[in-house]
DOFISE-325883 format. One record per atom (N, C-alpha, C): x, y, z. Coordinates in steps of 0.1 Angstrom, whole numbers, padded with zeros to 4 digits, always signed. Atoms other than C-alpha are relative to their C-alpha. Layout:
// DOFISE-325883
XYZ
...
***
This chain:
// DOFISE-325883
+0006+0007-0006
+1087+1235+0805
+0001-0005+0015
-0001+0002-0012
+1085+1225+0840
+0003-0012+0006
+0000+0015-0007
+1095+1197+0867
-0009+0003+0010
+0010+0001-0009
+1064+1190+0886
+0003-0018+0007
+0000+0010-0009
+1067+1168+0913
-0013-0005+0002
+0014+0004+0001
+1034+1146+0913
+0001-0008+0016
+0001+0009-0010
+1024+1132+0947
-0014-0007+0000
+0013+0006-0001
+0995+1106+0942
+0002-0015+0004
-0001+0014-0005
+0989+1070+0942
-0002-0006-0017
-0001+0009+0013
+0994+1042+0916
-0006-0009+0002
+0006+0010-0003
+0975+1017+0936
-0008-0001+0011
+0009+0007+0008
+0949+1002+0945
-0007+0005-0008
+0003-0004+0010
+0932+1006+0913
-0013+0015+0006
+0013-0011-0002
+0901+1038+0919
+0003+0013-0012
+0005-0012+0008
+0893+1071+0901
+0016+0008+0002
-0014-0006-0004
+0923+1089+0919
+0013-0005-0008
-0009+0009+0009
+0949+1062+0901
-0002+0004-0013
+0000-0003+0013
+0934+1068+0869
+0002+0015-0005
+0000-0016+0004
+0932+1107+0872
+0017+0000+0001
-0015-0005+0002
+0970+1111+0882
+0009-0011-0011
-0005+0007+0008
+0982+1084+0858
-0002+0006-0012
+0004-0008+0016
+0963+1101+0827
+0005+0011-0003
-0008-0013+0003
+0973+1132+0837
+0013+0004-0001
-0017-0002+0005
+1011+1130+0840
+0005-0008-0012
-0003+0007+0014
+1010+1110+0810
+0000+0013-0013
+0000-0011+0009
+0997+1141+0792
+0004+0011-0001
-0009-0010+0002
+1018+1164+0806
+0011-0001-0004
-0013+0008+0009
+1049+1142+0798
+0001+0004-0015
+0002-0003+0016
+1038+1145+0761
-0001+0009-0005
+0001-0015+0001
+1037+1180+0763
+0015+0007+0001
-0017-0001-0005
+1073+1177+0774
+0005+0006+0015
-0002-0002-0015
+1070+1185+0813
+0006-0011+0004
-0005+0011-0011
+1096+1166+0835
-0012-0005+0010
+0007+0003-0012
+1074+1146+0858
+0006-0010+0009
-0004+0010-0013
+1087+1130+0893
-0011-0005+0009
+0010+0005-0010
+1063+1107+0905
+0001-0003+0015
-0004+0004-0017
+1061+1102+0946
-0013-0009+0003
+0005+0007-0006
+1040+1077+0958
+0002-0011+0011
-0007+0011-0010
+1033+1050+0984
+0001-0010-0009
+0000+0011+0006
+1046+1017+0977
+0013-0007+0006
-0010+0011-0004
+1070+0990+0984
+0014+0001-0009
-0010+0000+0008
+1106+0990+0969
-0001-0014-0011
+0004+0010+0007
+1096+0956+0955
-0009+0000-0010
+0011-0002+0007
+1064+0968+0940
+0003+0010-0013
-0013-0014+0007
+1087+1001+0926
+0010-0011-0014
-0006+0006+0010
+1108+0978+0910
-0003-0008-0011
+0003+0008+0010
+1088+0953+0893
-0007+0012-0011
+0005-0009+0010
+1067+0981+0880
+0009+0006-0012
-0005-0004+0008
+1095+0992+0862
+0011-0009-0009
-0007+0010+0008
+1110+0962+0850
-0013-0006-0007
+0013+0002+0008
+1075+0958+0834
+0004+0010-0012
-0002-0012+0013
+1081+0994+0814
+0016-0005-0008
-0012+0005+0010
+1118+0977+0805
-0006-0008-0011
+0001+0010+0005
+1101+0948+0791
-0010+0007-0011
+0007-0008+0008
+1078+0972+0772
-0016-0003+0003
+0016+0002-0005
+1044+0961+0789
+0001+0018+0005
+0006-0014+0004
+1020+0990+0786
-0010-0003+0015
+0011-0002-0005
+1003+1003+0817
-0013-0001-0003
+0010-0004+0003
+0965+0996+0816
-0006+0015+0000
+0008-0012-0003
+0953+1029+0831
+0006+0011-0008
-0005-0011+0005
+0973+1050+0810
+0002-0003-0016
-0001+0004+0014
+0967+1047+0771
+0008+0001-0009
-0010-0001+0010
+0992+1061+0756
+0016+0000+0005
-0013+0003-0012
+1021+1050+0782
+0012-0004-0011
-0011+0005+0006
+1040+1031+0748
+0008+0011-0004
-0004-0013+0007
+1049+1066+0737
+0010+0004+0011
-0009-0005-0010
+1071+1072+0768
+0011-0002-0008
-0011+0001+0003
+1107+1079+0760
+0011-0011+0004
-0007+0007-0006
+1131+1054+0765
+0007+0003+0012
-0007-0007-0014
+1152+1074+0792
-0007+0009+0008
+0006-0003-0011
+1127+1081+0813
-0001-0001+0014
-0002+0007-0014
+1134+1065+0844
+0014+0011+0006
-0010-0009-0005
+1166+1087+0844
-0007+0015+0002
+0005-0015+0001
+1150+1121+0835
-0011+0000+0010
+0011-0004-0007
+1117+1115+0856
+0001-0012+0014
-0003+0013-0015
+1126+1094+0889
-0012+0000+0004
+0010+0005-0012
+1100+1076+0910
+0001-0003+0009
-0004-0001-0017
+1100+1079+0946
-0011-0011+0002
+0008+0005-0006
+1083+1053+0965
+0003+0000+0015
+0006-0006-0011
+1069+1064+0998
-0002-0012+0009
+0009+0012-0010
+1065+1034+1027
-0009+0003+0009
+0013-0006-0008
+1034+1031+1044
-0004-0017+0006
+0005+0005-0011
+1017+1010+1070
-0011-0010-0006
+0012+0006+0006
+0986+1003+1049
-0008+0013-0008
+0008-0007+0009
+0965+1014+1016
-0008-0006-0002
+0011+0005+0006
+0933+1012+1004
-0005+0006-0013
+0006-0010+0012
+0909+1026+0975
-0003+0013+0009
+0012-0012-0004
+0894+1052+1002
+0016+0008+0006
-0009-0007-0011
+0928+1062+1023
+0011-0009+0003
-0014+0008+0001
+0966+1056+1031
+0002+0006+0014
-0009+0002-0013
+0986+1051+1064
+0013-0004-0002
-0012+0000+0002
+1020+1062+1058
+0006-0007+0013
-0010+0005-0012
+1051+1045+1078
+0003+0013+0006
-0004-0014-0007
+1066+1069+1103
+0013+0007-0005
-0015-0009+0005
+1099+1078+1081
-0005+0003-0015
+0000-0006+0013
+1076+1087+1050
-0004+0017-0001
-0002-0011+0005
+1076+1123+1057
+0014+0007+0000
-0016-0002-0001
+1115+1123+1063
+0005-0004-0016
-0004+0001+0012
+1118+1107+1028
-0005+0011-0011
+0006-0011+0002
+1094+1129+1015
+0009+0012-0003
-0004-0010+0002
+1110+1159+1021
+0016-0001-0007
-0009+0001+0006
+1146+1144+1011
+0001-0002-0014
+0001+0003+0018
+1132+1134+0977
+0001+0017-0006
+0003-0017+0006
+1120+1174+0972
+0011+0003+0002
-0016-0008+0003
+1154+1184+0982
+0008-0003-0012
-0011+0004+0007
+1169+1161+0961
-0004+0003-0018
+0005-0005+0011
+1147+1167+0930
-0003+0014-0008
+0000-0013+0004
+1142+1203+0931
-0012+0005-0009
+0010-0003+0010
+1108+1207+0914
-0003+0015-0003
+0006-0015+0003
+1094+1238+0898
-0015+0002+0009
+0012-0001-0001
+1061+1230+0913
-0001-0017+0009
+0009+0013-0009
+1043+1200+0940
-0012+0002-0004
+0013+0004+0000
+1010+1185+0927
-0002-0009+0009
+0000+0014-0007
+0996+1163+0953
-0016-0001-0006
+0013+0010+0003
+0964+1140+0941
-0005-0001+0012
+0001+0006-0013
+0955+1141+0976
-0007-0015+0006
+0008+0012-0001
+0950+1105+0989
-0003-0007+0012
+0007+0002-0015
+0934+1108+1023
+0007-0007+0009
-0009+0008-0011
+0963+1104+1043
+0005+0009+0008
-0006-0007-0009
+0979+1120+1073
+0008+0012-0005
-0012-0003+0007
+1010+1129+1051
-0009+0015-0007
+0005-0011+0003
+0983+1156+1034
+0002+0013+0008
+0005-0011-0008
+0977+1179+1062
+0021+0006+0004
-0014-0005-0005
+1020+1182+1064
+0006+0008-0012
-0006-0005+0012
+1024+1191+1030
+0004+0016-0001
-0003-0018-0005
+1019+1234+1034
+0011+0002+0003
-0014-0004-0009
+1045+1238+1058
+0009-0009-0005
-0011+0007+0006
+1070+1212+1040
+0004+0010-0012
+0000-0003+0010
+1064+1228+1010
+0005+0014+0003
-0006-0009+0001
+1068+1262+1020
+0014+0002+0008
-0020+0005-0005
+1102+1254+1041
+0006-0002-0011
-0009+0001+0007
+1112+1243+1010
+0004+0008-0013
+0004-0011+0013
+1101+1275+0986
-0004-0006-0010
+0007+0007+0010
+1081+1253+0962
-0016+0003-0001
+0022-0006+0002
+1040+1263+0952
-0004-0014-0002
+0006+0011-0006
+1023+1236+0965
-0018-0002-0006
+0008+0001+0007
+0992+1227+0944
-0009-0013+0000
+0005+0012-0005
+0965+1201+0954
-0014-0004-0010
+0015+0003+0005
+0933+1183+0937
-0005-0009+0010
+0007+0008-0013
+0908+1172+0960
-0010-0007-0006
+0005+0011+0009
+0891+1141+0949
-0014-0003+0010
+0011+0004-0010
+0865+1135+0979
-0012+0003-0007
+0015-0001+0006
+0828+1130+0968
-0007+0008+0011
+0009-0013-0007
+0804+1155+0982
-0017-0003-0006
+0015-0003+0001
+0766+1159+0982
-0005+0014+0006
+0000-0016-0012
+0761+1199+0992
-0013-0005+0001
+0011-0001-0009
+0728+1189+0999
-0004-0006+0014
+0001+0005-0014
+0734+1167+1028
-0014-0008+0002
+0011+0007+0000
+0705+1144+1016
-0001-0013+0009
-0003+0012-0003
+0719+1113+1032
+0010-0002+0012
-0011+0004-0006
+0742+1094+1056
+0015+0005-0005
-0013-0001+0007
+0769+1092+1032
+0007+0012-0003
-0002-0020+0002
+0766+1129+1025
+0006+0006+0011
-0008-0005-0016
+0772+1137+1064
+0014+0001-0001
-0018+0004+0000
+0804+1118+1062
+0008+0005-0007
-0007-0004+0012
+0816+1133+1032
+0000+0014+0007
+0000-0009-0001
+0809+1165+1045
+0007+0001+0012
-0012+0001-0012
+0833+1157+1079
+0008+0000-0006
-0014-0001+0012
+0860+1150+1053
+0003+0014-0004
+0000-0014+0008
+0854+1184+1037
+0004+0008+0016
+0001-0005-0012
+0854+1201+1074
+0016-0004+0005
-0012+0004-0004
+0885+1180+1085
+0010+0006-0010
-0013-0004+0008
+0906+1193+1052
+0002+0012-0004
-0002-0014+0006
+0898+1227+1048
+0006+0009+0008
-0011-0011-0006
+0921+1244+1075
+0012-0003-0009
-0012+0004+0008
+0947+1224+1053
+0002+0007-0010
+0006-0003+0009
+0934+1232+1023
+0004+0016-0003
+0000-0010+0002
+0933+1268+1028
+0017+0007-0002
-0012-0001+0001
+0974+1269+1029
+0002-0004-0010
-0005+0002+0013
+0978+1253+0996
+0001+0012-0006
-0001-0009+0012
+0988+1279+0965
-0015+0001-0008
+0013+0003+0009
+0958+1264+0946
-0003-0013+0005
+0004+0014+0000
+0934+1235+0952
-0012-0003-0010
+0008+0000+0010
+0917+1223+0920
-0015-0011+0003
+0015+0007-0005
+0881+1212+0927
-0003-0005-0020
+0007+0001+0011
+0858+1196+0897
-0009+0008-0002
+0008-0007+0003
+0828+1218+0899
-0006+0010+0008
+0001-0010-0007
+0816+1251+0910
-0008-0001+0013
+0009+0005-0014
+0792+1233+0937
+0013-0007+0010
-0007+0004-0010
+0822+1215+0950
+0012+0014+0005
-0007-0016-0005
+0841+1250+0952
-0009+0010+0009
+0009-0009-0011
+0811+1267+0973
+0004-0008+0013
+0000+0005-0021
+0814+1240+1002
+0011+0001+0001
-0017-0005-0002
+0854+1246+1003
-0001+0013+0004
+0000-0011+0000
+0847+1283+0999
-0009+0006+0015
+0008-0002-0009
+0822+1283+1025
+0005-0006+0018
-0006+0006-0010
+0843+1263+1051
+0017+0007+0001
-0016-0010-0008
+0874+1292+1049
+0006-0002-0011
-0012+0001+0008
+0892+1282+1019
-0002+0012-0010
-0001-0016+0006
+0898+1318+0998
-0002-0004-0011
+0005+0004+0014
+0881+1315+0965
+0012+0003-0012
-0011-0002+0008
+0912+1331+0948
+0010-0012-0001
-0009+0011+0001
+0929+1298+0956
-0006-0010-0005
+0008+0009-0001
+0902+1277+0946
+0001-0003-0016
+0000+0003+0013
+0903+1262+0907
-0006-0011-0008
+0006+0012+0005
+0877+1248+0889
+0005-0006-0013
-0006+0006+0011
+0892+1223+0865
-0007-0014-0003
+0009+0016+0001
+0867+1191+0853
+0010-0006-0001
-0008+0009+0000
+0881+1160+0853
+0001+0000-0021
-0001+0002+0013
+0890+1150+0814
+0000-0014-0005
-0005+0009+0004
+0892+1123+0794
+0001-0002-0016
-0006-0003+0018
+0908+1113+0760
-0010-0010-0009
+0011+0008+0013
+0878+1107+0733
+0003-0007-0009
-0006+0013+0014
+0901+1087+0711
+0002-0013+0009
+0002+0015-0005
+0904+1062+0735
-0014-0005+0005
+0012-0001-0007
+0872+1064+0752
-0013+0007-0015
+0012-0003+0013
+0846+1061+0718
-0008-0009-0006
+0009+0012+0005
+0818+1046+0701
+0008-0013-0010
-0006+0010+0008
+0826+1011+0688
+0000-0001-0017
+0002-0002+0014
+0840+1009+0653
-0008-0011-0005
+0008+0013+0008
+0825+0988+0624
+0006-0013+0007
-0003+0017-0002
+0848+0957+0630
+0009+0002+0014
-0007+0003-0013
+0857+0950+0666
-0004-0013+0004
+0002+0013-0009
+0863+0915+0678
-0002-0001+0010
+0009+0006-0014
+0859+0919+0713
-0009+0004+0006
+0018-0007-0007
+0825+0935+0713
-0009-0011-0008
+0005+0013+0003
+0820+0905+0692
-0002-0010+0009
+0003+0005-0009
+0829+0886+0715
-0005+0000+0013
+0011-0006-0009
+0814+0903+0745
-0016-0009-0004
+0010+0003-0001
+0784+0899+0728
-0008-0013+0000
+0000+0015+0003
+0785+0861+0725
-0002-0007+0017
-0001+0000-0013
+0794+0862+0763
-0012+0004+0008
+0011-0007-0007
+0762+0883+0771
-0013-0005-0008
+0012+0009+0004
+0741+0858+0750
-0011+0013-0010
+0004-0007+0011
+0732+0886+0725
-0010+0012+0007
+0009-0006-0009
+0712+0904+0755
+0006+0016+0002
-0005-0013-0002
+0712+0944+0757
+0001+0001+0012
-0005-0003-0012
+0733+0951+0784
-0003+0015+0007
+0003-0009-0010
+0727+0977+0815
+0014-0001+0007
-0011+0002-0004
+0763+0988+0829
+0002+0009+0011
-0004-0008-0006
+0774+0995+0861
+0016-0001+0001
-0015+0003+0003
+0813+1001+0862
+0004+0010+0011
-0007-0007-0011
+0830+1014+0899
+0001-0008+0011
-0006+0008-0016
+0837+1001+0937
-0016-0001+0005
+0010+0003-0007
+0811+0985+0955
-0003+0001+0012
-0002-0002-0011
+0806+1000+0983
-0016+0010+0005
+0013-0007-0002
+0779+1020+1002
-0003+0013-0002
+0008-0011+0003
+0780+1053+0989
-0004-0001-0017
+0003+0001+0012
+0777+1039+0956
-0012-0002-0003
+0017-0004+0000
+0742+1030+0964
-0008-0012-0009
+0001+0009+0007
+0747+0997+0941
-0014-0008+0006
+0014+0008-0007
+0718+0978+0965
-0012+0007-0007
+0014-0004+0006
+0692+1004+0951
-0001-0005-0013
+0002+0007+0011
+0700+0994+0919
-0003-0012-0006
+0003+0011+0007
+0697+0961+0918
-0015-0004+0005
+0014+0002-0007
+0664+0964+0941
-0009+0002-0012
+0007-0003+0017
+0651+0983+0909
-0001-0010-0010
-0001+0010+0010
+0663+0956+0888
-0009-0013+0001
+0005+0009-0003
+0648+0930+0906
-0018+0002-0003
+0012+0000-0001
+0616+0947+0907
-0004-0001-0015
+0004-0001+0012
+0616+0952+0870
+0003-0010-0010
-0003+0010+0010
+0632+0923+0851
-0002+0006-0010
+0004-0001+0012
+0633+0939+0820
+0006-0012-0012
-0003+0007+0008
+0630+0916+0792
+0011-0002-0008
-0010+0001+0007
+0663+0904+0771
+0011+0008+0006
-0007-0010-0005
+0680+0927+0791
+0010-0008+0012
-0009+0000-0011
+0713+0924+0814
+0005+0009+0008
-0008-0012-0010
+0727+0942+0843
+0011-0007+0001
-0013+0001+0001
+0764+0939+0841
+0005+0008+0013
-0004-0009-0007
+0781+0950+0871
+0019-0002+0001
-0016-0002-0002
+0822+0959+0870
+0001+0004+0009
-0004-0008-0014
+0838+0966+0902
+0002-0015+0011
+0000+0009-0015
+0846+0949+0935
+0001+0013+0013
+0001-0004-0010
+0845+0965+0969
-0007-0007+0011
+0000+0010-0010
+0834+0955+1001
-0012-0004+0002
+0012+0001+0003
+0799+0949+0993
-0003-0008-0008
+0002+0008+0010
+0803+0929+0966
-0005-0012+0004
+0003+0013-0009
+0802+0894+0988
-0017-0004+0002
+0016-0001-0007
+0770+0905+1007
-0011+0001-0009
+0008-0002+0011
+0751+0916+0975
-0003-0009-0010
+0001+0011+0011
+0760+0887+0952
-0009-0013+0009
+0004+0013-0005
+0749+0861+0981
-0014+0005+0000
+0017-0003-0003
+0715+0881+0985
-0006-0005-0010
+0012-0002+0011
+0703+0882+0949
+0006-0016-0002
-0005+0012+0007
+0721+0843+0945
+0003+0002-0016
-0003+0003+0014
+0726+0830+0908
-0011+0005-0008
+0016-0010+0007
+0701+0858+0888
+0006-0003-0010
-0006+0002+0015
+0703+0848+0853
-0001+0015-0009
-0003-0012+0006
+0700+0884+0842
+0008+0012+0009
-0009-0007-0007
+0724+0900+0866
+0015-0008-0002
-0013+0007+0001
+0763+0894+0857
+0012+0008+0008
-0012-0008-0006
+0789+0900+0883
+0015-0005-0008
-0011+0001+0006
+0821+0906+0864
+0012+0002+0006
-0012+0001-0010
+0843+0916+0892
+0009+0014-0006
-0010-0013+0004
+0872+0941+0889
+0008-0005-0013
-0011-0001+0014
+0891+0947+0851
+0006+0006+0006
-0012-0010-0003
+0924+0960+0853
+0003+0003-0016
-0006-0004+0013
+0927+0957+0814
-0007+0011-0008
+0008-0012+0005
+0919+0988+0798
-0007-0001-0012
+0009+0006+0012
+0906+0974+0763
-0010-0006+0005
+0011+0003-0004
+0885+0954+0781
-0009+0008+0006
+0010-0009-0005
+0870+0982+0799
-0009+0012-0007
+0006-0013+0009
+0868+1003+0770
-0012-0010-0008
+0006+0011+0010
+0850+0972+0750
-0013+0000+0011
+0012+0000-0006
+0824+0971+0779
-0010+0012+0002
+0009-0012+0005
+0812+1005+0777
-0006+0003-0011
+0009+0002+0013
+0809+1002+0742
-0013-0007-0005
+0008+0010+0002
+0789+0970+0744
-0018+0004+0008
+0014-0003-0010
+0764+0986+0769
-0008+0012-0009
+0012-0010+0006
+0732+1005+0757
+0001+0011+0011
+0006-0013-0015
+0728+1024+0794
+0011+0000+0008
-0010+0003-0016
+0754+1031+0822
-0007+0007+0009
+0006-0003-0015
+0740+1035+0858
+0008+0002+0009
-0006-0007-0009
+0751+1056+0882
-0004+0004+0014
+0014-0006-0008
+0728+1057+0915
+0010+0007+0012
-0013-0002-0016
+0758+1070+0941
-0007+0010+0008
+0008-0002-0012
+0744+1084+0973
+0013+0012+0002
-0011-0010+0001
+0780+1110+0967
+0007-0001-0010
-0009+0000+0014
+0804+1118+0938
+0007+0010+0003
-0006-0015+0005
+0831+1143+0928
-0002+0002-0013
+0005+0003+0008
+0832+1138+0893
+0004-0009-0008
-0003+0017+0005
+0829+1102+0883
+0006+0001-0016
-0008+0006+0011
+0855+1094+0856
-0005-0011-0007
+0003+0010+0011
+0836+1064+0845
-0010+0004-0008
+0008-0006+0006
+0807+1084+0840
+0005+0005-0011
-0008-0006+0014
+0829+1105+0815
+0005-0008-0007
-0003+0011+0010
+0842+1074+0800
-0013-0005-0007
+0010+0004+0008
+0808+1062+0792
-0007+0007-0007
+0004-0006+0005
+0796+1092+0782
+0009+0001-0014
-0009+0000+0012
+0825+1096+0755
+0002-0013-0006
+0000+0010+0008
+0819+1063+0745
-0015-0004-0007
+0020-0001+0007
+0779+1070+0732
-0008-0007+0006
+0011+0003-0009
+0766+1055+0763
-0012+0003+0005
+0009-0007-0009
+0733+1064+0774
+0005+0002+0014
-0002+0000-0018
+0737+1076+0813
-0013+0004+0004
+0008-0004-0011
+0714+1074+0842
+0010+0006+0011
-0007-0004-0011
+0730+1092+0869
-0006+0006+0015
+0006-0010-0012
+0722+1108+0905
+0007+0015-0001
-0011-0014+0004
+0729+1145+0909
+0011+0001+0011
-0011-0003-0009
+0754+1139+0936
+0012+0006-0005
-0011-0012+0006
+0786+1163+0934
-0002-0003-0014
-0001-0005+0011
+0793+1173+0899
-0013-0008-0012
+0005+0008+0014
+0774+1143+0879
-0010+0005-0007
+0008-0007+0006
+0744+1160+0876
-0001+0014-0011
-0001-0015+0005
+0757+1194+0865
+0007-0010-0015
-0007+0004+0016
+0777+1172+0834
-0011-0007-0010
+0011+0000+0010
+0744+1156+0824
-0011+0010-0002
+0009-0008+0002
+0724+1184+0827
-0005+0007-0015
+0002-0002+0012
+0703+1199+0798
-0003-0009-0016
+0005+0005+0011
+0694+1170+0779
+0018-0014-0006
-0009+0008-0002
+0731+1149+0780
+0000-0014+0005
+0006+0012-0001
+0716+1121+0799
-0009+0003+0007
+0011+0001-0007
+0692+1114+0825
+0004+0001+0014
-0007-0002-0010
+0698+1127+0862
-0015-0001+0010
+0011+0009-0010
+0679+1113+0891
+0004+0005+0012
-0008-0003-0010
+0679+1123+0927
+0007-0009+0010
-0006+0003-0013
+0698+1110+0956
-0009-0009+0006
+0008+0003-0009
+0668+1103+0973
-0014-0010-0007
+0007+0007+0008
+0645+1074+0965
+0003-0007-0015
-0008+0007+0014
+0670+1058+0936
-0008-0014-0005
+0007+0012+0007
+0650+1021+0936
-0016+0010-0006
+0017-0003+0002
+0615+1040+0931
+0002+0008-0014
-0004-0011+0011
+0632+1065+0903
+0005-0010-0016
-0003+0011+0014
+0648+1033+0881
-0008-0010-0003
+0009+0012+0004
+0620+1012+0885
-0010+0006-0009
+0004-0007+0010
+0601+1039+0865
+0004+0002-0012
-0006-0002+0012
+0629+1044+0842
+0001-0008-0006
-0006+0008+0007
+0642+1012+0834
-0010-0007-0011
+0008+0006+0011
+0610+1000+0814
+0002+0008-0014
+0001-0008+0010
+0612+1030+0794
+0014+0001-0009
-0015-0001+0003
+0653+1028+0789
-0004-0015-0013
-0003+0013+0008
+0643+0991+0777
-0012+0002-0014
+0007-0004+0009
+0612+1001+0752
+0005+0009-0010
-0004-0009+0011
+0629+1030+0737
+0015-0001-0006
-0013+0002+0006
+0660+1020+0718
+0006+0014-0007
-0005-0010+0010
+0659+1051+0698
+0005+0014+0011
-0001-0007-0009
+0658+1073+0731
+0015-0003+0005
-0014+0000-0004
+0691+1058+0741
+0007+0002-0006
-0011-0006+0010
+0710+1062+0711
-0001+0014+0000
-0002-0015+0003
+0699+1098+0710
+0008+0008+0013
-0006-0004-0010
+0711+1102+0745
+0013-0006+0000
-0014+0006+0002
+0744+1082+0739
+0005+0013-0010
-0008-0011+0007
+0748+1107+0710
+0003+0013+0007
-0003-0016-0008
+0743+1142+0730
+0010-0005+0012
-0014+0001-0012
+0768+1127+0760
+0010-0003-0006
-0014+0000+0005
+0796+1121+0739
+0004+0017-0007
-0001-0015+0006
+0790+1159+0721
+0001+0004+0013
-0001-0007-0011
+0790+1169+0760
+0013+0001+0002
-0015-0002-0007
+0824+1154+0766
+0008+0009-0008
-0005-0006+0008
+0835+1166+0735
+0003+0018+0001
+0000-0017-0003
+0823+1203+0743
+0009+0003+0016
-0005-0003-0012
+0836+1202+0777
+0013-0008+0012
-0004+0008-0007
+0851+1174+0792
+0014-0008-0004
-0013+0007+0005
+0885+1165+0773
+0010-0001+0009
-0011+0002-0009
+0917+1156+0786
+0006+0011-0010
-0009-0008+0009
+0933+1179+0761
-0006+0015+0009
+0001-0011-0005
+0912+1208+0779
+0004+0003+0016
-0003+0002-0015
+0918+1197+0816
+0018+0001+0000
-0016-0002+0001
+0958+1198+0807
+0002+0016-0007
-0001-0011+0002
+0952+1229+0792
+0003+0011+0010
+0004-0013-0014
+0938+1249+0822
+0011-0005+0012
-0010+0006-0008
+0962+1227+0841
+0014+0009-0002
-0008-0005+0004
+0991+1243+0823
+0002+0016+0003
+0004-0015-0002
+0977+1277+0826
+0003+0004+0018
-0004+0002-0013
+0977+1270+0867
+0013+0002+0004
-0019-0001-0002
+1013+1262+0866
+0006+0013-0002
-0006-0010+0003
+1022+1291+0850
-0001+0012+0009
+0000-0009-0007
+1009+1313+0875
+0005-0001+0017
-0010+0002-0012
+1030+1299+0900
+0011-0001-0002
-0016-0001+0008
+1062+1291+0885
+0005+0012-0005
-0011-0012+0006
+1089+1318+0879
-0001-0002-0013
-0002+0000+0014
+1089+1332+0844
+0012-0005-0005
-0015+0008+0005
+1110+1311+0823
-0004-0015+0000
-0002+0020-0006
+1102+1274+0840
-0011-0008-0017
+0011+0007+0007
+1071+1269+0814
+0005+0005-0014
-0004-0009+0014
+1071+1276+0776
-0014+0009-0002
+0009-0008+0002
+1048+1301+0764
-0010-0004-0005
***
């Protein structure tokens, strides 16, 4: 088994956080030693350790309760100082690089895996790890739209152009789809260093509702028995929630409710634009894992109108939950749903397309049920966390000296 120094995020909540916590937990359960290095204050780190000592379960990691009692001693957690951090990027403190180097020298990991946090420190990692003689792996998360059909796609393309020279120095760069790999290859990253490992979810956690589920009964009461159409994610420009709201207001499907779960810079303005609408429920940010699972289970349709994407974990969670999914073809999301596992729309003219689709989805519950069945089947076939970790272990085995990993 390997000792992996994982450099990532634990807050604020976003897809990168979910990816890091679920992946490291799965690796721990397979016997690997994880040292989690992330940006935090000493007080915040101490609080999380106190929570674990008290047996509290981190909401983003379904199986954290199985972590061994000695994990703090065996798998040290390192907090790097920062000046500012958000869901999108992080600005480290001047001493962060020195503390990272000293931590890696002390830990002596077999491999460093950076779930890139869009931080200036990302660009220093190749030289640092080369000096220390440690293999370096990156997971590159930024969303994209290979066709550059909108302003958000152009902005994300600049991110790829900025990162490509540095990524070319990593031993391996994990991306979520062949499309994403093609973008980086065109920007100069050698194909031999690119590894396509799609996101994966736990299908036992994200699953259709059991026959008896009191949480679902409560949600049905909260939503007054209406059929639920759900968006879950950041409320930001690139997510294009405004186009979804416009389509919903044009159609106003009878006995249906649009539930918007999440927070972000556009939430207040979008809420104010619509006022108090009886068929739009602004749920807000939801930290509790069980509640997020229940929301996807109660939803009949999951809607993702993004202008740019990577490979949406929220989409995979909805699919695993047996929810019919509609998503744009941004990033790898269209690839995930192609061939009948969901409905794929273009990033151009989202409002017009949804205006046509919403009445069909309202009037065809048999269709939505079949789409939900196919969505879960697609996840079980291609996008489970187990498949993801298997591929990750094979990648580590290519980089780590013989004998450090179990056969």
